[in-house]
N, C-alpha and C positions, 0 to 999 in steps of 0.2 A: 229494857235491858238488852244489851247487845249479845248476840249469839257468837261464840268463838268456835271456829272450826279449825281443827288441827289436822293437817295432812300427815299421813304416815309414809315416810320416804324409805320404804324397805327395798333393798336390792334383791333382784331375782337370783335364783341359784345359777342361772346361765351367766349373768354378769359377774357374779362372785368367782365363778370358775375361770372365766376369761375376761379380764378387765380391758383388754385391747381388741375388741371384736372387729374393728374396721382397719386395723393395721396388720401387715404381714410381719413375720419374724425378721426378715431382712430389712424392712423399713425401720423397725425398732432398733436394730443393730446399727444402721447408718446414722440414725438420729442421736444415738448415744456415743458415736465416734469411737468405735472399737477398732483395734488393730487387726489388719488382715493377715492371717497366719498361712494362707495358701501360698506355697513356694517362698515363704518368708520366715522360716522358723529354724531354730537350732535345738536339737534334742540332746540333753545331757543325762546320761545314765549313771545313777549312783551305785548300781550293782546290788542293791538290796530290794529290788522290785519297784523302786520309785524312779521317776524321771522328772526332769525339769524341762519345760518347753519355754523357750525365750525367743523373742523376735529378732531378726537380723537388723531390720530398720523399723524403729518405733513410729516413724512419721508416715508410714504407709498405712492409710486408713481404708476401711471398707467403703465401697461406693456402690451405687445402684447400677 
């Protein structure tokens, strides 16, 4: 009879808390191609405590 061994692939608490341990936040933002809002945004105040932040140029992406 063949013995069947089943491995239990449980994730540690540290991996569950941070699934990207080897990448910085900036690297993740560059990889996801986010818009760079630094000196590239227009603030529109609605007057009721809310504001809309929109980019001037949507093609200006964040780079390393």
